[in-house]
C-alpha positions in Angstrom: -4.4 46.7 37.3 -5.2 47.0 33.7 -1.7 46.2 32.6 -1.6 43.1 34.9 -4.8 41.8 33.4 -3.6 42.2 29.9 -0.8 39.6 30.5 -3.5 36.9 30.0 -3.9 38.0 26.4 -0.3 38.9 25.4 2.3 36.2 24.7 5.9 36.3 25.8 7.4 39.0 23.9 10.7 38.5 22.2 13.8 39.9 24.0 15.6 42.7 22.4 19.1 44.1 22.9 21.0 47.2 21.8 23.7 46.7 19.2 26.1 48.6 21.4 28.2 46.6 23.9 28.5 49.3 26.6 25.0 50.7 26.2 23.6 53.1 23.6 25.0 56.5 23.3 22.4 58.8 21.7 25.0 61.2 20.5 26.9 58.5 18.7 23.7 57.2 17.1 22.6 60.6 15.8 26.0 61.0 14.2 27.5 63.8 16.4 28.0 66.8 14.0 30.3 69.2 15.8 30.0 71.9 13.3 26.2 71.9 13.5 26.3 72.0 17.3 28.8 74.8 17.4 26.7 76.8 15.0 23.6 76.3 17.2 25.5 77.2 20.4 26.9 80.4 18.8 23.4 81.4 17.7 22.1 80.7 21.3 24.9 82.7 22.9 24.2 85.7 20.7 20.5 85.5 21.5 21.1 85.3 25.3 23.6 88.3 25.1 20.9 90.4 23.3 18.4 89.5 26.0 20.8 90.4 28.8 21.6 93.7 27.2 17.8 94.6 27.0 17.4 93.8 30.8 20.4 96.0 31.8 19.1 98.9 29.8 15.7 98.6 31.5 17.3 98.4 35.0 19.3 101.6 34.3 16.2 103.6 33.3 14.1 102.9 36.5 16.3 101.6 39.4 14.1 102.7 42.3 11.0 101.2 41.0 12.8 98.0 40.4 14.1 97.8 43.9 10.7 98.6 45.4 9.2 96.0 43.3 11.7 93.4 44.4 11.2 94.3 48.0 7.5 94.2 47.6 7.7 90.7 46.0 9.8 89.5 48.9 7.3 90.8 51.4 4.4 89.2 49.6 6.2 86.0 49.6 6.9 86.0 53.3 3.4 87.2 54.2 1.9 84.6 52.0 3.8 81.8 53.8 1.8 79.6 56.2 2.8 78.7 59.7 3.3 75.1 58.7 5.7 76.1 56.0 7.6 78.4 58.3 7.9 75.7 61.0 9.1 73.2 58.3 11.7 75.7 57.2 12.9 76.2 60.8 13.1 72.5 61.5 14.9 71.7 58.2 17.5 69.1 58.8 16.0 67.5 61.9 14.5 64.1 61.7 11.2 64.8 63.4 8.3 62.3 63.2 5.1 63.7 61.8 1.9 62.7 63.6 -0.1 62.8 60.3 -0.4 59.7 58.2 1.9 59.7 55.3 0.4 59.9 51.7 1.4 57.3 49.2 2.9 58.2 45.8 4.8 61.2 44.7 3.8 64.7 45.7 1.6 66.7 43.4 3.6 68.9 41.1 7.0 67.2 41.9 7.4 65.7 38.4 10.4 66.9 36.5 9.3 69.2 33.6 11.3 70.2 30.6 13.4 73.2 31.0 12.4 76.2 29.0 15.6 75.9 27.0 14.7 72.3 25.8 11.1 73.3 25.1 12.2 76.2 23.0 14.8 74.0 21.2 12.1 71.4 20.4 9.8 74.1 19.1 12.6 75.5 16.9 13.3 72.0 15.5 9.6 71.5 14.8 9.5 74.8 12.9 12.6 73.9 10.9 11.0 70.5 10.0 7.7 72.2 9.1 9.4 74.7 6.7 11.5 72.0 5.2 14.8 73.1 6.7 15.9 69.5 7.5 19.6 70.2 8.2 18.9 72.9 10.7 16.3 70.6 12.3 18.9 67.8 12.6 21.4 70.1 14.2 18.9 71.3 16.8 17.7 67.8 17.6 21.3 66.4 17.9 21.9 69.0 20.6 18.6 68.1 22.4 19.7 64.5 22.4 23.0 65.4 23.9 21.3 67.4 26.6 18.4 65.0 27.3 19.0 61.5 26.0 15.8 60.1 27.4 13.4 62.6 25.7 11.1 60.7 23.3 10.0 63.8 21.4 13.4 64.4 20.0 13.6 60.9 18.6 10.1 61.1 17.2 11.0 64.3 15.4 14.2 62.8 14.2 12.3 59.9 12.7 10.0 62.4 10.9 13.0 64.3 9.5 14.8 61.2 8.2 11.5 59.8 6.7 11.1 63.1 4.8 14.7 62.8 3.7 13.9 59.2 2.4 16.2 57.4 4.9 13.6 54.9 6.1 16.2 52.8 7.9 17.3 55.6 10.2 13.6 56.7 10.5 12.6 53.3 11.8 15.5 53.2 14.2 14.5 56.5 15.7 10.8 55.5 15.9 12.0 52.3 17.7 13.8 54.3 20.3 10.8 56.7 20.7 8.4 53.8 21.1 10.5 52.1 23.8 10.6 55.5 25.6 6.8 55.9 25.3 5.7 52.2 25.5 2.0 53.2 26.0 1.9 55.0 22.6 0.0 52.4 20.5 -0.1 54.5 17.4 3.7 54.4 17.2 3.9 50.6 17.7 1.2 50.3 14.9 3.4 52.3 12.6 6.4 50.2 13.4 4.4 47.0 12.8 3.3 48.3 9.3 6.9 49.1 8.4 8.2 45.8 9.6 5.6 44.0 7.4 6.6 46.1 4.4 10.2 45.1 5.0 9.3 41.4 5.5 10.8 41.3 9.0 8.3 38.9 10.6 10.0 38.7 13.9 10.2 42.5 14.5 6.6 42.8 13.2 5.3 40.3 15.8 7.2 42.1 18.5 5.8 45.5 17.6 2.3 44.1 17.4 2.6 42.6 20.9 3.7 45.9 22.2 0.8 47.7 20.5 -1.6 45.2 22.0 -0.1 45.8 25.4 -0.4 49.6 25.0 -4.0 49.4 23.7 -5.5 46.0 24.9 -9.0 47.0 23.8 -8.2 47.4 20.1 -9.8 44.5 18.4 -8.1 45.3 15.0 -4.8 44.5 16.6 -6.0 41.1 17.7 -7.2 40.4 14.2 -3.9 41.5 12.7 -2.0 39.1 15.0 -4.4 36.3 13.9 -3.9 37.1 10.2 -0.1 37.1 10.8 -0.4 33.5 12.3 -2.5 32.5 9.2 0.2 33.6 6.9 2.8 31.7 8.9 0.6 28.6 8.7 0.1 28.3 12.5 -3.7 27.8 12.3 -4.1 26.8 16.0 -2.7 30.0 17.4 -4.6 32.0 14.7 -7.8 30.4 16.0 -6.9 31.2 19.5 -6.2 34.8 18.6 -9.5 35.1 16.8 -11.3 33.6 19.8 -9.7 36.2 22.1 -10.8 39.0 19.7 -14.4 37.7 19.9 -14.2 37.5 23.7 -13.3 41.2 23.9 -15.9 42.1 21.4 -18.8 39.6 21.3 -20.4 41.6 18.5 -17.6 40.6 16.1 -19.2 37.5 14.6 -16.6 37.4 11.8 -13.9 36.7 14.3 -15.9 33.9 15.9 -16.5 32.2 12.6 -12.8 32.6 11.6 -11.8 31.0 14.9 -14.2 28.1 14.3 -12.8 27.6 10.7 -9.2 27.6 11.8 -9.9 25.2 14.7 -11.5 22.9 12.1 -8.5 23.3 9.8 -6.0 22.2 12.5 -8.2 19.2 13.4 -9.7 20.5 16.6 -13.3 19.9 15.7 -14.7 19.9 19.2 -13.3 23.3 19.9 -14.8 24.6 16.8 -18.2 23.3 17.6 -17.9 24.4 21.3 -17.3 28.1 20.6 -20.2 28.2 18.1 -22.6 26.5 20.4 -21.5 28.8 23.3 -22.3 31.8 21.2 -25.8 30.5 20.3 -26.4 29.7 24.0 -25.3 33.2 25.1 -27.4 35.0 22.4 -30.4 32.7 21.6 -32.6 35.4 20.0 -30.0 37.9 18.6 -27.6 35.3 17.2 -26.4 35.6 13.6 -27.9 32.8 11.5 -24.6 32.5 9.5 -23.2 31.0 12.7 -25.9 28.3 12.6 -25.0 27.6 8.9 -21.3 27.2 9.8 -22.0 25.0 12.8 -24.3 22.7 10.8 -21.6 22.5 8.0 -18.9 21.6 10.6 -21.1 18.9 12.2 -22.0 17.5 8.8 -18.3 17.2 7.8 -17.7 15.3 11.0 -20.6 12.9 10.2 -22.7 14.2 13.1 -25.8 14.8 10.9 -28.2 14.3 13.8 -26.4 17.1 15.8 -26.5 19.4 12.8 -30.2 18.8 12.3 -30.9 19.6 15.9 -29.2 23.0 15.5 -31.0 23.8 12.4 -34.4 22.8 13.9 -33.6 24.9 16.9 -32.7 27.9 14.7 -36.0 27.4 12.9 -38.0 27.4 16.1 -36.2 30.5 17.6 -35.3 32.7 14.6 -37.8 31.7 11.9 -40.9 30.8 13.8 -43.8 31.3 11.4 -41.3 32.1 8.6 -39.5 30.2 5.9 -36.0 29.2 6.6 -33.2 30.4 4.3 -32.5 28.1 1.4 -29.0 27.1 2.5 -30.3 25.9 5.9 -33.1 24.0 4.2 -30.7 22.2 1.9 -28.4 21.3 4.8 -31.4 20.0 6.7 -32.4 17.9 3.7 -28.9 16.5 3.4 -29.0 15.5 7.1 -32.4 13.7 6.5 -30.8 11.9 3.6 -28.0 10.7 5.8 -30.4 9.7 8.5 -32.6 7.7 6.0 -35.6 10.1 5.8 -35.7 10.4 2.0 -39.3 11.7 1.8 -38.6 14.6 4.2 -35.4 15.3 2.2 -37.3 15.5 -1.1 -39.8 17.9 0.4 -36.9 20.2 1.4 -35.2 19.8 -2.0 -38.3 20.9 -3.9 -37.0 24.5 -4.0 -34.1 23.4 -6.3 -35.5 23.5 -9.8 -34.0 23.7 -13.3 -35.2 27.3 -13.9 -33.3 28.6 -10.8 -30.3 26.2 -11.0 -28.0 29.0 -12.2 -28.5 30.9 -8.9 -28.0 27.8 -6.7 -25.3 25.8 -8.4 -23.3 25.2 -5.2 -26.4 24.0 -3.2 -27.4 21.6 -6.1 -23.9 20.2 -6.3 -23.8 19.5 -2.6 -27.2 17.7 -2.8 -26.0 15.6 -5.7 -22.7 14.7 -4.0 -24.5 13.6 -0.9 -26.9 11.4 -2.9 -24.2 9.8 -4.9 -22.1 9.1 -1.8 -25.1 7.3 -0.3 -25.8 5.2 -3.4 -28.9 7.2 -4.7 -27.5 7.5 -8.2 -30.7 8.2 -10.1 -31.5 11.1 -7.8 -28.0 12.4 -7.9 -28.0 12.3 -11.7 -31.1 14.4 -11.8 -29.4 17.2 -9.8 -26.1 16.9 -11.6 -27.9 17.4 -15.0 -29.6 20.6 -13.6 -26.1 22.1 -13.2 -24.9 21.2 -16.7 -24.5 24.4 -18.7 -25.2 26.6 -15.7 -21.6 26.7 -14.3 -19.6 29.7 -15.5 -16.3 28.8 -17.1 -14.9 25.4 -17.3 -17.0 22.7 -15.8 -14.6 19.7 -15.9 -15.3 18.6 -12.3 -19.0 18.5 -13.0 -18.5 16.4 -16.1 -16.3 14.1 -14.0 -19.0 13.6 -11.4 -21.6 12.9 -14.1 -19.4 10.4 -15.8 -18.7 8.5 -12.6 -22.5 8.6 -11.8 -23.2 7.1 -15.2 -20.5 4.5 -14.6 -22.2 3.5 -11.3 -25.5 3.3 -13.2 -23.9 0.8 -15.6 -24.5 3.2 -18.5 -21.0 2.8 -20.1 -21.6 4.8 -23.3 -22.8 7.9 -21.5 -19.9 7.6 -19.0 -17.4 7.5 -21.9 -19.0 10.5 -23.4 -18.7 12.6 -20.2 -15.2 11.4 -19.4 -14.1 12.7 -22.8 -15.7 16.0 -22.0 -14.1 16.2 -18.6 -10.6 15.5 -20.1 -11.0 18.4 -22.5 -10.9 20.7 -19.6 -8.9 18.6 -17.1 -6.3 16.8 -19.3 -3.9 16.1 -16.4 -6.5 14.1 -14.3 -4.8 10.7 -14.4 -7.5 8.7 -12.6 -10.1 9.9 -15.1 -7.9 9.0 -18.0 -7.2 5.5 -16.8 -10.9 4.9 -16.0 -11.8 6.0 -19.5 -9.1 3.7 -20.8 -10.6 0.8 -19.0 -14.1 1.6 -20.4 -12.7 1.7 -23.9 -11.0 -1.6 -23.5 -14.3 -3.2 -22.5 -15.7 -1.8 -25.7 -12.6 -3.3 -27.6 -11.4 0.0 -28.8 -7.7 -0.7 -28.3 -6.4 1.9 -30.9 -8.3 4.6 -29.2 -6.9 3.5 -25.7 -3.4 3.6 -27.0 -4.0 7.1 -28.5 -5.5 8.2 -25.2 -2.5 7.0 -23.1 0.3 7.9 -25.5 2.1 11.3 -25.3 0.7 13.9 -27.6 2.3 13.8 -31.1 2.3 17.6 -31.6 4.3 18.1 -28.4 7.1 20.8 -28.8 10.6 19.9 -27.5 10.6 23.0 -25.2 7.2 22.0 -23.7 8.5 18.4 -23.3 11.3 19.5 -21.1 9.5 22.3 -19.2 7.4 20.9 -16.2 7.5 17.4 -17.8 7.3 15.6 -14.4 3.9 17.1 -13.8 2.3 16.1 -17.1 -0.1 13.1 -17.4 1.9 11.1 -19.9 4.9 10.6 -17.5 2.6 9.4 -14.7 3.5 6.0 -13.3 -0.1 4.7 -13.6 -0.4 5.8 -17.2 2.8 4.0 -18.1 1.7 0.9 -16.4 -1.7 0.8 -18.1 -0.2 1.4 -21.4 2.4 -1.3 -20.8 -0.3 -3.9 -19.8 -2.1 -3.2 -23.1 1.0 -3.6 -25.1 1.8 -6.9 -23.3 -1.7 -8.3 -23.7 -1.7 -7.5 -27.4 1.7 -8.9 -28.0 3.3 -5.6 -29.0 6.6 -6.4 -27.5 8.7 -3.6 -29.1 6.3 -0.9 -27.9 6.1 -2.6 -24.5 9.9 -2.5 -24.1 10.2 1.1 -25.4 7.7 2.3 -22.9 8.8 0.7 -19.7 12.4 -0.2 -20.2 13.9 3.3 -19.7 11.8 3.8 -16.5 12.8 0.5 -14.9 16.5 0.9 -15.8 16.7 4.4 -14.4 14.9 3.4 -11.2 17.3 0.5 -10.7 20.2 2.8 -11.4 19.1 5.3 -8.7 18.6 2.4 -6.2 22.1 1.1 -6.9 23.6 4.5 -6.3 21.8 4.8 -3.0 23.0 1.4 -2.0 26.6 2.2 -2.7 26.6 5.3 -0.5 26.1 3.9 3.0 27.6 6.7 4.9 25.3 9.1 6.8 24.3 12.2 4.8 26.4 15.1 5.9 25.1 18.6 5.4 27.4 21.1 3.8 28.4 24.3 5.5 26.2 26.2 3.2 23.2 24.2 4.3 24.0 24.7 7.9 24.3 28.5 7.4 21.0 28.5 5.7 19.4 26.8 8.6 21.0 29.2 11.1 19.5 32.2 9.3 16.2 31.3 11.0 17.7 32.4 14.3 19.7 35.4 13.1 18.4 38.9 12.6 17.6 40.0 9.0 19.9 43.0 9.4 22.8 43.1 11.7 22.9 46.9 11.9 19.5 47.5 13.5 19.2 49.4 16.7 17.5 46.5 18.5 18.3 42.9 17.8 17.3 39.5 19.1 13.6 39.4 18.2 12.1 36.0 18.7 12.0 34.2 15.3 8.6 33.2 14.0 9.1 29.7 12.7 7.8 26.2 13.3 9.4 24.3 16.3 11.0 21.8 14.0 12.8 24.5 12.1 14.0 26.2 15.3 15.3 22.8 16.5 17.2 22.3 13.3 18.6 25.8 13.4 19.9 25.3 16.9 21.6 22.1 16.0 23.1 23.7 12.9 24.5 26.6 15.0 26.1 24.1 17.5 27.6 22.1 14.6 29.0 25.3 13.0 30.6 26.2 16.4 32.2 22.8 16.7 33.5 23.0 13.2 35.0 26.5 13.9 36.7 25.2 17.1 38.1 22.2 15.2 39.3 24.3 12.4 41.2 26.6 14.9 42.8 23.6 16.5 44.0 22.2 13.2 45.4 25.6 12.3 47.2 25.9 15.6 48.6 22.4 15.2 49.8 23.1 11.7 51.5 26.4 12.7 53.1 24.7 15.7 54.5 22.1 13.4 55.8 24.7 11.0 53.5 23.7 8.2 51.6 26.0 5.8 47.9 26.3 6.8 45.5 26.0 4.0 41.7 26.1 4.7 39.8 23.2 3.3 36.8 24.6 1.6 35.6 21.4 -0.1 32.7 21.4 2.3 31.4 24.7 0.9 30.8 23.1 -2.5 27.1 23.0 -3.3 25.6 19.5 -3.0 24.2 18.0 -6.2 20.4 17.9 -6.1 19.2 14.3 -6.3 16.2 13.5 -8.4 13.5 11.0 -7.4 13.4 7.7 -9.4 10.6 7.4 -11.9 9.2 4.3 -10.2 9.5 4.8 -6.4 8.1 1.4 -5.4 9.8 -0.7 -8.0 11.7 -2.8 -5.5 8.8 -3.1 -3.0 5.6 -3.9 -4.9 4.7 -7.3 -6.2 3.0 -5.9 -9.3 6.2 -4.0 -10.2 8.2 -7.3 -9.7 5.9 -9.0 -12.3 6.4 -6.1 -14.7 10.2 -6.6 -14.4 9.8 -10.3 -15.3 7.7 -9.4 -18.2 10.2 -6.9 -19.4 13.0 -9.5 -19.3 10.9 -12.0 -21.2 10.2 -9.3 -23.8 13.8 -8.4 -24.1 14.7 -12.1 -24.5 12.2 -12.4 -27.3 13.7 -9.5 -29.0 17.3 -11.0 -28.5 18.4 -8.0 -26.4 20.2 -10.3 -24.0 22.7 -7.8 -22.6 20.0 -5.5 -21.4 17.9 -8.3 -20.0 20.8 -9.7 -18.0 21.5 -6.2 -16.7 17.9 -5.8 -15.4 18.0 -9.3 -13.9 21.3 -8.9 -12.1 20.3 -5.5 -10.6 16.9 -6.7 -9.6 18.2 -9.7 -7.8 20.9 -7.7 -6.1 18.7 -4.8 -5.0 15.4 -6.5 -4.3 16.7 -9.7 -2.7 14.6 -9.4 0.4 11.5 -8.2 -1.3 11.2 -10.7 -4.1 9.3 -13.9 -3.5 11.0 -17.3 -4.0 9.0 -18.0 -7.2 10.0 -14.7 -8.8 13.6 -15.2 -7.9 13.6 -18.7 -9.5 11.9 -17.2 -12.6 14.4 -14.4 -12.9 17.4 -16.7 -12.5 16.0 -19.1 -15.0 15.7 -16.3 -17.5 19.2 -15.2 -16.7 20.5 -18.7 -17.3 18.6 -18.9 -20.6 20.1 -15.7 -21.8 23.6 -16.4 -20.4 24.4 -19.1 -23.1 22.8 -17.0 -25.8 25.2 -14.1 -25.4 28.8 -13.9 -26.7 30.1 -13.5 -23.1 28.0 -15.4 -20.6 29.8 -14.3 -17.6 27.0 -12.0 -16.5 24.7 -15.0 -16.4 27.0 -17.2 -14.4 25.4 -16.5 -11.1 22.0 -17.5 -12.5 23.1 -20.9 -13.7 25.0 -21.4 -10.5 21.9 -20.9 -8.4 20.0 -23.3 -10.6 22.6 -26.0 -10.0 22.6 -25.3 -6.3 18.9 -25.8 -6.1 18.9 -29.0 -8.3 22.4 -30.6 -7.7 21.3 -34.0 -9.0 19.6 -32.7 -12.1 21.4 -33.6 -15.3 19.6 -30.9 -17.3 20.6 -28.2 -14.7 24.3 -29.4 -15.1 24.0 -29.4 -18.8 22.9 -25.8 -18.7 25.7 -24.8 -16.4 28.3 -26.6 -18.5 26.9 -25.0 -21.7 27.4 -21.5 -20.1 30.8 -22.1 -18.6 32.2 -23.9 -21.7 31.6 -20.7 -23.6 33.6 -18.5 -21.3 36.6 -17.0 -23.2 38.9 -16.7 -20.2 39.3 -19.0 -17.3 36.9 -17.9 -14.6 38.1 -18.7 -11.1 34.6 -18.8 -9.8 33.9 -21.8 -12.0 36.7 -24.0 -10.5 35.8 -23.0 -7.0 32.1 -23.7 -7.4 32.6 -27.2 -8.9 35.1 -28.1 -6.1 32.6 -26.9 -3.5 29.7 -28.8 -5.1 31.8 -32.0 -5.4 32.8 -31.8 -1.8 29.3 -31.1 -0.6 27.6 -33.9 -2.7 30.1 -36.8 -2.8 27.6 -39.1 -4.5 26.8 -36.6 -7.3 28.2 -37.6 -10.7 27.7 -34.4 -12.8 30.2 -32.2 -10.8 32.8 -34.9 -11.6 32.0 -34.9 -15.3 32.0 -31.2 -15.5 35.3 -31.1 -13.7 36.7 -33.6 -16.0 35.4 -31.7 -19.1 37.2 -28.7 -17.7 40.5 -30.7 -17.6 40.0 -32.0 -21.1 39.4 -28.4 -22.4 42.7 -27.5 -20.8 44.4 -30.6 -22.3 45.0 -32.0 -18.8 44.1 -35.6 -19.8 45.5 -37.2 -16.7 43.3 -35.0 -14.4 40.4 -35.6 -16.7 40.8 -39.4 -16.5 41.0 -39.3 -12.7 37.7 -37.4 -12.4 36.1 -39.6 -15.1 37.2 -42.7 -13.2 35.7 -41.4 -10.0 32.4 -41.0 -11.7 32.7 -44.5 -13.2 32.9 -45.9 -9.7 29.6 -44.4 -9.0 27.8 -45.2 -12.3 29.7 -48.0 -14.1 26.8 -48.6 -16.6 26.5 -45.1 -17.8 27.4 -44.8 -21.5 28.5 -41.2 -21.3 31.0 -42.0 -18.4 32.5 -45.0 -20.3 32.9 -42.8 -23.4 34.6 -40.0 -21.4 36.9 -42.5 -19.7 37.9 -44.1 -23.0 38.6 -40.9 -24.8 40.6 -39.4 -21.9 42.8 -42.6 -21.7 43.5 -42.6 -25.4 44.3 -38.9 -25.4 46.6 -39.6 -22.4 48.3 -42.4 -24.3 49.3 -40.0 -27.1 51.3 -37.8 -24.7 55.1 -37.9 -24.3 55.5 -38.6 -20.6 53.5 -41.8 -20.4 55.8 -45.0 -20.5 53.3 -47.8 -21.0 51.3 -46.3 -23.8 50.0 -49.6 -25.4 48.3 -50.6 -22.1 46.7 -47.2 -21.8 45.3 -47.4 -25.4 43.9 -50.9 -24.7 42.2 -49.7 -21.5 40.7 -46.8 -23.4 39.4 -49.1 -26.1 37.9 -51.3 -23.5 35.9 -48.5 -22.1 34.7 -47.6 -25.7 33.6 -51.2 -26.3 31.8 -51.1 -23.0 30.0 -48.0 -24.3 29.2 -49.9 -27.5 27.7 -52.8 -25.5 25.6 -50.4 -23.3 24.3 -48.5 -26.3 23.3 -51.7 -28.2 25.7 -51.3 -31.2 24.4 -47.8 -32.0 25.7 -45.8 -34.8 27.2 -43.2 -32.5 29.1 -45.9 -30.5 30.5 -47.5 -33.7 31.6 -44.1 -34.9 33.4 -43.4 -31.6 35.4 -46.7 -31.9 36.3 -46.0 -35.5 37.4 -42.5 -34.6 39.6 -43.9 -31.8 41.3 -46.4 -34.0 41.8 -43.7 -36.6 43.3 -41.4 -34.0 45.9 -43.9 -32.7 46.8 -45.0 -36.4 45.1 -48.3 -36.6 43.6 -47.4 -39.9 42.6 -51.0 -40.9 40.3 -51.4 -37.9 39.2 -47.7 -38.3 38.1 -48.5 -41.9 36.2 -51.5 -40.8 34.2 -49.7 -38.2 33.6 -46.7 -40.5 32.0 -49.2 -43.0 29.8 -50.5 -40.2 28.7 -46.9 -39.6 27.9 -46.5 -43.3 25.7 -49.6 -43.1 23.7 -48.4 -40.0 20.8 -46.0 -40.4 19.9 -43.6 -37.5 16.6 -41.7 -37.4 16.4 -38.2 -36.0 15.6 -37.6 -32.4 14.6 -34.4 -30.8 17.3 -32.5 -29.0 16.6 -32.5 -25.2 15.6 -29.1 -23.8 17.4 -27.5 -21.0 15.2 -26.5 -17.9 15.2 -22.8 -18.8 14.5 -23.2 -22.5 11.1 -22.6 -24.0 9.6 -26.1 -24.8 7.3 -24.6 -27.4 10.2 -23.2 -29.5 10.5 -24.9 -32.9 13.8 -26.4 -34.0 15.2 -25.4 -37.5 17.4 -28.4 -38.0 17.7 -30.1 -41.4 16.6 -33.7 -41.7 19.2 -36.2 -40.8 20.9 -34.1 -38.2 21.3 -37.3 -36.0 22.8 -39.4 -38.8 26.7 -39.7 -38.7 27.2 -41.5 -42.1 28.5 -38.3 -43.8 31.1 -37.8 -41.2 32.1 -41.5 -41.3 32.3 -41.4 -45.1 34.5 -38.3 -45.1 37.0 -39.9 -42.6 36.9 -43.2 -44.6 37.8 -41.4 -47.8 40.8 -39.7 -46.0 42.1 -43.2 -45.2 41.6 -44.5 -48.7 43.2 -41.4 -50.1 46.2 -41.7 -47.9 46.7 -45.4 -48.7 46.5 -44.6 -52.5 43.0 -46.0 -53.2 41.9 -42.8 -54.9 39.0 -44.4 -56.8 37.6 -45.9 -53.5 37.9 -42.4 -51.9 36.0 -40.8 -54.8 33.3 -43.5 -54.8 32.8 -43.0 -51.0 32.4 -39.3 -51.4 30.0 -39.7 -54.4 27.8 -42.2 -52.5 27.5 -40.4 -49.2 28.7 -36.8 -49.3 27.1 -35.3 -52.4 23.7 -33.5 -52.6 
């Protein structure tokens, strides 16, 4: 019945199996030594022969006495026999029903005992072991195992012998066999548990511990050992349950009760923790340990049940400390509860025992009081208790300085807060929050240089220290970088701003682009699968017993089972491929590419770069800074990556701003093809904006090679917006750049139908017709020239006889060879004065940017004078040519 009741406490034990397929053969296991067995059998035979010889000599000396004695013994045996025994012997073989009730169980004395031979052999083996003759002991024990394989004493002695020889592996194996043959021997299971822990075989240790508890269910130490094993494995719930069972078996063990409560609290089961402590106090109201009350009050206070904690403290005061003063720790807890309940006067009375002269003895209690007061907004009172602890804490007191600094900050005493933040960072330099808070305080005091020094990496940093554990140092923290960048941006220190944040943003975008390219599901390598399966396998495959239940979290066991199935599928698939290759007459070569170790991927420096709006603004500021520093290529790289990777996370305003910046930098670079998408998007959003199309044309006109995207885009826009003139003009400009004047004239005339009074369209139509007339395939060239000049005169009318229109007509006459008319119009240009006008800004250009043009940049008289002097020079009027140059083209 005792063993049946124990099943409530013992968990399901792990199954074990012998490593022999057909069952264990003890003779094979003990390494059957034929020579040793033969030596022992020879020694035994000689001893038996000597004993028989002594008996024969004794019989020869007194034969009559021996016969009489034998007969006498037989007579005594017969006379001593009872009537029931005689009747039983006579009726032997008959199935006769007895009238007496049968007794249950085996008959007394019917248990098989060891034969004298085995007993003597075990004694000899023990003597050999005691005298250090281990080889002789092994020979005797091997013979005993052969004669009696189920005898536990032989395996136990074999374990002792191998342990003395230093072979702990075999010693443990023999001990394990002996333990299974004597399962109620708890001392042997305890020894095996200790050895398993030393060998770090957790599964076997747990199995042996469960067997030991089954053998000795009243041993509390075994329960505590099981709980400590669960603690090491991180299973706090099972550890708490084990400690609770230990306390139930031994209610006097208060330490087990408190440990159970603490581990219940650690795994989130607060109610269970409070329940077992309250049950203990109810069962033992007068003899209860006061430390249980202290722990119960602390747990209730941590769960914000201060009224409940105060009730337990008051009950303990009435029961255990009636007429006495409560311990200081309970008084302080009661005072903290009163503070949370709003009874400040009662709390101050309880806190009176905390004084500066005894602060060094009660630092922990004073700190708890100060933390509670500061958490509830009583900053003045909290500061009083914090200052009591200053100088009384042994070692570094950076955390105390941190609390004092934050308390001063809440009291609006900025200078004192700065002072204590500096003290805290001397002992806690890697506290990022404290460093940033101190930086904000220094900025409010307008100490920018000190803030930059506070947030910048140390100057005396060694190269080895910079590379070792760099990711854990404060100067690479994301918050520190952002704060430093915001200071650089606000103060206009663009170079420092770019040097600080550009590498982080670029590396983060690079990581994001790599992850986006690899869209296939991550596959575990064979090495990873084998590592996962090791959770299910035995640590050593040559153990006597195998298959102990692995001690691991359920998630790891699930992964291990999946990995095992996947490895089995891969093995089957590999065999099928091998069979198919051999059947086809091909050479089989195993593909071991899956066994290559997978590269370890690092986390990006800025994890939320593509998700957070604050990070998006930082990217925009970086692009503006790069544009101001004329680092256009790097800015375009950042813009394109951000638009591609964070397309769904960016707001419409930020997308528009990024594309505008990209368009601005596109026509400032030597190869603006990387900014083509930006200007294309601007045109798509504003298809009727002349400024947007000017920006687009300025970018595309600087492309070195013909980009097919440009032609396709213009064709699509012209088909979508049939009443839009700019696409037609851009298309015509494209034909003009390629010297396709007929196609250019066709597009310009389509635009002329939409806007006949536009001066630019008339100018483009006129120039395209004149250029077409100078070709070789046109038959009626004179008509084409006249039509072109007609459009140029129309442009002159619309522009009000402007200097630019006159110059265009003069240049057209000069181009077709009508030099007389060209000279006349050049002279008109020289007689017309044109003032300077500001050049129109494109939509993405900075309107505040100053122009560096020389005065007269809108005046065309110098160009007209130079062309006129060429006409005079060609006609032979050299004096007129020199005079024109002297009047208009000299400085």
